[in-house]
Backbone bond lengths (Angstrom), bond angles and torsions (degrees), N, CA, C in turn:
res aa  C-N    CA-C-N  psi(-1)  N-CA   C-N-CA  omega(-1)  CA-C   N-CA-C  phi
1 M - - - 1.432 - - 1.534 113.01 -
2 K 1.324 116.67 -37.40 1.502 118.10 177.97 1.514 111.12 -63.22
3 G 1.331 114.70 -39.77 1.456 118.91 -179.14 1.523 111.28 -60.25
4 Y 1.327 115.26 -45.68 1.521 117.61 177.62 1.514 111.42 -63.10
5 A 1.303 116.10 -43.36 1.501 120.42 179.65 1.540 110.08 -58.88
6 L 1.305 116.44 -40.86 1.453 120.84 179.95 1.554 109.41 -69.33
7 K 1.299 116.12 -37.79 1.472 118.53 -179.49 1.545 110.83 -65.47
8 R 1.345 115.53 -41.93 1.474 119.57 176.01 1.513 112.39 -64.72
9 A 1.327 116.22 -43.10 1.468 119.69 179.01 1.536 110.98 -60.44
10 Y 1.346 116.52 -40.83 1.433 121.27 177.04 1.555 110.04 -62.84
11 Q 1.326 117.86 -45.47 1.414 121.46 179.13 1.520 113.46 -58.94
12 I 1.340 114.58 -43.70 1.467 120.26 -179.40 1.506 110.39 -66.28
13 A 1.330 116.58 -43.65 1.501 120.52 179.40 1.518 109.76 -60.22
14 K 1.312 117.08 -45.68 1.454 121.78 -176.41 1.531 111.33 -71.03
15 E 1.338 118.57 -30.19 1.476 119.42 172.80 1.512 111.26 -67.50
16 F 1.292 116.62 -35.33 1.460 120.72 178.84 1.542 111.43 -72.63
17 D 1.340 116.34 -43.45 1.466 121.34 179.13 1.516 108.27 -150.86
18 K 1.340 115.88 102.00 1.464 121.89 -176.20 1.531 112.39 -60.50
19 N 1.345 117.69 -21.44 1.459 122.13 -177.99 1.542 111.72 -98.44
20 C 1.334 117.95 8.64 1.492 117.87 -177.31 1.537 110.02 -63.95
21 H 1.306 114.93 157.76 1.438 119.49 176.69 1.519 108.06 -143.32
22 G 1.312 115.61 157.17 1.446 122.32 -175.99 1.499 108.46 141.78
23 F 1.319 116.69 -158.32 1.466 120.40 177.95 1.521 108.89 -150.60
24 I 1.330 115.55 160.92 1.466 123.13 178.30 1.482 104.90 -122.69
25 E 1.287 119.95 134.80 1.470 124.53 -178.42 1.561 108.93 -122.52
26 A 1.312 112.73 137.67 1.472 119.24 178.27 1.514 107.72 -142.55
27 G 1.291 115.37 93.51 1.475 123.47 174.08 1.517 116.00 37.33
28 G 1.305 120.41 76.96 1.411 124.36 178.44 1.509 116.51 89.19
29 Q 1.311 115.33 4.50 1.497 118.68 179.41 1.507 107.48 -140.79
30 I 1.357 115.05 141.46 1.484 122.54 178.98 1.503 108.67 -127.66
31 M 1.319 116.61 140.56 1.462 124.91 172.63 1.489 106.54 -117.84
32 I 1.287 119.42 121.87 1.480 126.23 -179.73 1.529 106.93 -84.79
33 L 1.353 115.94 126.46 1.461 123.41 174.98 1.542 112.54 -85.26
34 G 1.285 117.04 -23.86 1.423 123.41 179.16 1.512 110.77 165.49
35 P 1.298 117.24 168.48 1.473 120.94 -176.82 1.534 114.00 -54.77
36 K 1.290 115.86 148.27 1.477 120.91 176.73 1.549 109.13 -64.65
37 Y 1.287 116.08 127.46 1.422 123.35 -174.50 1.525 114.01 53.11
38 N 1.347 114.29 32.47 1.453 124.17 179.66 1.495 116.05 64.40
39 K 1.381 117.51 11.99 1.457 116.66 179.51 1.542 113.20 -152.09
40 A 1.298 119.05 -27.35 1.489 121.82 -172.77 1.519 112.49 -95.58
41 N 1.290 116.50 158.90 1.457 123.18 174.87 1.526 109.38 -74.33
42 W 1.323 115.24 145.42 1.457 122.49 162.80 1.498 106.98 -77.18
43 V 1.325 115.23 137.74 1.487 121.63 -179.78 1.493 107.33 -104.29
44 I 1.363 117.34 117.37 1.473 121.15 -173.20 1.516 108.06 -123.70
45 G 1.295 113.86 126.00 1.458 121.11 177.78 1.531 111.26 -88.67
46 I 1.343 115.20 136.18 1.475 121.85 174.64 1.516 103.07 -99.71
47 R 1.319 114.94 114.92 1.453 121.77 -175.27 1.542 114.37 -59.80
48 D 1.260 116.87 139.90 1.456 121.10 171.77 1.521 107.04 -72.20
49 P 1.368 118.81 114.57 1.421 119.59 -171.20 1.533 113.90 -69.55
50 R 1.283 118.87 -13.09 1.454 122.17 176.67 1.517 111.79 -116.90
51 G 1.326 116.96 8.44 1.431 120.46 -179.97 1.559 110.95 -97.30
52 Q 1.285 114.55 -172.64 1.451 119.66 177.95 1.536 107.38 -81.16
53 P 1.361 116.23 157.15 1.446 118.40 176.42 1.560 109.82 -55.65
54 G 1.280 116.30 136.27 1.450 122.11 -177.81 1.571 113.76 93.62
55 E 1.284 116.78 -13.26 1.487 119.94 176.41 1.529 109.27 -84.52
56 N 1.296 115.59 127.84 1.476 119.82 -178.91 1.535 111.13 -106.25
57 I 1.324 112.38 147.65 1.456 120.58 176.24 1.548 111.96 -95.96
58 A 1.379 111.61 -22.20 1.456 118.76 177.62 1.535 108.20 -157.99
59 I 1.306 115.22 162.93 1.467 122.94 176.20 1.531 106.84 -127.66
60 V 1.325 117.16 134.14 1.468 119.47 176.71 1.557 107.01 -125.22
61 Y 1.353 113.84 156.96 1.461 123.45 -176.15 1.503 107.56 -123.21
62 M 1.331 115.29 124.35 1.490 119.82 -176.13 1.515 110.93 -138.08
63 K 1.365 114.10 142.56 1.452 121.60 172.91 1.505 111.11 -111.64
64 E 1.350 116.75 -13.64 1.447 121.80 -178.57 1.544 109.42 -158.79
65 G 1.283 117.98 166.53 1.443 122.87 175.80 1.503 111.98 93.82
66 S 1.323 113.09 -164.58 1.463 120.83 -175.28 1.536 111.01 -134.53
67 I 1.301 116.97 150.29 1.446 122.40 175.46 1.521 108.38 -133.85
68 A 1.315 115.14 131.27 1.470 120.28 178.49 1.530 111.40 -132.25
69 T 1.290 116.97 141.19 1.461 122.73 177.43 1.516 108.72 -126.13
70 S 1.322 113.92 131.80 1.481 121.46 168.35 1.507 108.33 -110.78
71 G 1.315 115.24 137.44 1.472 117.14 -179.72 1.540 110.83 -156.48
72 D 1.319 113.86 168.56 1.428 120.69 -175.89 1.535 111.41 -102.51
73 Y 1.286 119.24 19.43 1.447 123.72 -170.38 1.559 115.92 -110.53
74 E 1.313 118.24 -6.90 1.474 121.07 -179.68 1.540 110.62 -93.61
75 R 1.316 115.94 -52.77 1.484 123.06 -177.15 1.503 108.97 -120.25
76 F 1.350 113.67 103.07 1.477 118.20 -178.14 1.552 109.37 -163.69
77 F 1.310 112.50 168.79 1.465 118.89 170.05 1.509 104.88 -148.15
78 I 1.357 116.70 159.01 1.426 123.31 -176.78 1.506 108.95 -121.11
79 I 1.319 116.08 128.94 1.491 122.67 174.45 1.525 106.12 -131.43
80 D 1.303 115.92 126.57 1.490 122.47 179.13 1.507 111.49 51.98
81 N 1.349 116.12 44.13 1.453 122.90 177.89 1.550 114.76 66.91
82 V 1.322 117.16 15.23 1.470 121.56 176.36 1.509 107.58 -109.83
83 R 1.340 115.76 127.60 1.484 122.89 -179.93 1.506 107.12 -87.26
84 Y 1.320 117.86 120.92 1.458 125.39 175.18 1.542 107.56 -106.96
85 H 1.322 114.16 125.21 1.473 119.14 -179.20 1.523 109.76 -139.85
86 H 1.314 117.21 -174.72 1.448 123.06 -167.74 1.564 115.09 -90.91
87 I 1.354 117.66 -3.48 1.459 116.41 179.23 1.502 108.80 -100.77
88 I 1.343 114.78 111.76 1.477 122.42 -169.60 1.568 108.35 -96.87
89 D 1.354 114.04 135.47 1.475 121.48 170.05 1.532 107.95 -79.76
90 P 1.315 118.36 115.69 1.467 120.88 -177.18 1.554 114.36 -62.54
91 K 1.359 113.91 -24.16 1.483 117.32 178.33 1.493 112.82 -71.91
92 T 1.330 117.59 -32.23 1.449 120.38 -175.54 1.543 113.65 -107.72
93 G 1.293 116.47 -26.88 1.454 120.45 -173.87 1.549 112.24 82.51
94 Y 1.319 117.47 2.62 1.426 122.71 179.02 1.521 110.04 -111.51
95 P 1.357 117.37 166.62 1.454 119.00 176.14 1.528 112.03 -55.86
96 A 1.347 114.37 135.10 1.484 120.71 178.76 1.541 107.97 -61.34
97 N 1.345 113.61 143.27 1.501 116.84 -177.72 1.501 114.42 -136.03
98 K 1.328 118.15 19.88 1.451 123.01 -178.06 1.534 112.89 -93.17
99 A 1.365 114.54 -4.29 1.470 120.63 178.95 1.542 105.35 -153.46
100 V 1.344 114.25 162.50 1.447 118.68 174.50 1.565 110.63 -115.99
101 S 1.352 114.07 -12.72 1.454 121.36 179.66 1.534 108.46 -160.49
102 A 1.317 116.50 141.28 1.476 120.13 172.72 1.492 107.94 -143.03
103 T 1.345 115.35 125.29 1.480 123.69 -177.89 1.516 108.96 -117.09
104 I 1.336 114.80 134.10 1.422 122.90 174.34 1.507 111.90 -121.75
105 I 1.322 116.62 136.20 1.465 122.27 171.00 1.516 107.00 -114.58
106 S 1.336 114.75 127.33 1.464 120.04 179.05 1.538 109.15 -152.40
107 E 1.331 115.59 155.16 1.449 120.60 171.56 1.536 111.26 -62.61
108 D 1.277 116.93 -33.13 1.468 123.31 -176.36 1.484 111.40 -98.96
109 P 1.352 118.43 116.68 1.492 121.14 -179.11 1.497 113.34 -64.92
110 V 1.313 119.20 -24.72 1.448 121.28 179.46 1.486 108.80 -71.38
111 I 1.326 118.43 -41.86 1.454 121.94 174.91 1.514 110.87 -63.83
112 A 1.319 117.66 -47.09 1.472 120.05 177.83 1.512 112.49 -54.31
113 D 1.301 116.75 -44.55 1.489 123.78 -178.50 1.544 109.35 -63.34
114 A 1.318 116.08 -57.65 1.477 119.41 -176.07 1.548 112.24 -65.36
115 F 1.311 116.82 -40.84 1.464 119.69 -176.44 1.545 112.43 -71.04
116 S 1.350 116.22 -30.58 1.482 117.74 179.82 1.551 109.96 -64.88
117 T 1.303 114.97 -41.14 1.445 118.55 177.92 1.560 111.69 -70.09
118 A 1.345 115.82 -41.40 1.447 119.07 177.78 1.537 110.33 -63.37
119 A 1.339 118.83 -43.27 1.456 119.90 179.88 1.523 113.66 -65.11
120 F 1.326 114.77 -32.77 1.473 119.44 175.42 1.491 109.80 -64.26
121 V 1.292 118.64 -46.78 1.469 121.71 -178.66 1.525 110.89 -68.15
122 L 1.319 117.39 -41.67 1.475 119.69 -179.24 1.563 110.74 -67.42
123 G 1.331 117.02 -40.35 1.421 123.60 175.61 1.528 114.00 57.15
124 K 1.329 115.03 -161.49 1.482 121.79 -173.80 1.544 111.68 -63.20
125 D 1.320 115.25 -34.97 1.500 119.60 -178.28 1.549 113.65 -56.25
126 N 1.316 115.49 -27.55 1.447 120.09 -178.03 1.555 112.43 -118.23
127 W 1.308 115.44 28.07 1.476 120.66 -173.47 1.543 112.55 -59.67
128 L 1.330 114.79 -42.34 1.509 116.20 -179.51 1.533 111.22 -59.00
129 F 1.333 116.83 -42.18 1.464 121.22 176.60 1.496 111.04 -61.72
130 T 1.337 116.59 -51.14 1.468 123.04 -176.74 1.516 111.36 -58.49
131 R 1.325 117.22 -51.09 1.480 119.34 -176.83 1.541 112.51 -69.56
132 T 1.319 116.88 -20.69 1.475 119.97 -178.11 1.531 110.41 -90.85
133 V 1.303 117.75 -49.88 1.452 122.78 -172.38 1.539 110.81 -78.32
134 F 1.321 117.40 -46.38 1.495 121.01 -176.16 1.536 109.87 -57.71
135 T 1.311 117.49 -42.20 1.473 120.57 -176.20 1.553 111.16 -65.43
136 K 1.330 116.80 -25.31 1.439 119.02 176.20 1.508 113.27 -65.91
137 Y 1.339 117.26 -17.52 1.442 124.13 177.96 1.512 111.68 -102.71
138 G 1.335 115.26 13.05 1.471 120.55 177.72 1.521 114.84 79.31
139 A 1.306 116.04 22.91 1.463 120.89 179.41 1.517 112.27 -107.93
140 E 1.296 116.57 129.52 1.451 121.49 172.47 1.537 108.34 -100.91
141 V 1.326 115.54 141.41 1.499 121.42 -167.01 1.489 111.43 -123.46
142 M 1.335 115.85 141.87 1.433 122.49 166.10 1.529 108.85 -136.27
143 I 1.316 116.40 124.92 1.471 122.36 178.97 1.519 108.71 -117.22
144 V 1.318 114.86 138.84 1.458 119.01 171.32 1.540 104.83 -110.95
145 T 1.334 114.72 124.58 1.460 120.85 -177.05 1.544 111.96 -83.98
146 P 1.298 117.24 167.39 1.485 118.44 178.11 1.562 113.87 -58.95
147 K 1.357 116.90 -19.40 1.447 120.74 177.67 1.525 110.80 -96.61
148 K 1.334 116.72 15.77 1.473 123.52 178.56 1.496 114.96 68.60
149 E 1.340 117.79 13.94 1.455 120.91 173.62 1.515 108.77 -72.14
150 Q 1.307 116.04 139.96 1.456 122.67 179.35 1.511 109.63 -106.33
151 L 1.315 115.80 119.48 1.476 122.41 176.99 1.532 109.21 -109.54
152 R 1.331 116.51 128.89 1.435 120.80 -179.34 1.530 110.93 -125.26
153 S 1.331 115.72 142.79 1.503 118.04 171.61 1.501 106.95 -67.01
154 D 1.355 115.33 164.76 1.476 118.95 -172.84 1.516 115.68 -58.56
155 R 1.337 117.80 -32.63 1.481 121.50 -175.41 1.513 112.48 -102.72
156 F 1.314 119.42 2.38 1.459 119.38 179.51 1.527 112.54 -58.69
157 Y 1.341 114.78 -35.44 1.468 120.17 -177.06 1.547 112.58 -57.13
158 I 1.345 116.84 -27.19 1.455 120.22 179.83 1.503 112.10 -54.36
159 Y 1.311 116.80 -35.52 1.459 123.13 -178.34 1.555 111.17 -79.13
160 E 1.328 117.68 -11.64 1.406 120.73 -178.82 1.569 112.24 -93.31
161 V 1.328 113.28 3.82 1.463 119.82 177.68 1.518 110.06 -104.37
162 A 1.321 117.39 124.35 1.459 119.76 -172.86 1.521 112.93 -69.56
163 D 1.314 119.70 -35.31 1.464 121.22 -172.86 1.510 113.50 -102.44
164 R 1.324 116.76 51.12 1.464 119.79 178.31 1.495 110.20 -94.94
């Protein structure tokens, strides 16, 4: 739903002013309206899912498109050393536990929204599928595993370079 809302907000802003620039943020997802000051990259931190607020695990640079992150670190509680959060694995009916964070970069905010949740649920166990199939839809992926391993699709690194 956030992805669709961002897509509509983008469309409305561009109908009003096709040269507008800035970004729209909706709880874990950002849609870029255009380059910062009409020329520079927006600098976006990907939060360290086990770090303190404000600590980043990666930095990406974007002039267009959308970035969405799904994680288990914003809305959760812990009972008997088990983290319960809002992203449910449909196979088990329990909170997904194969990743702690999943970030998607895509031109389409609907894809970024849906795929970030899917990548989170699929986790490391399905990494080959995720990095192969998601990229066919124009989505670049970064997953952080429960052991803090960072998995990136082949072209994700492009967004980690400031001068692209």
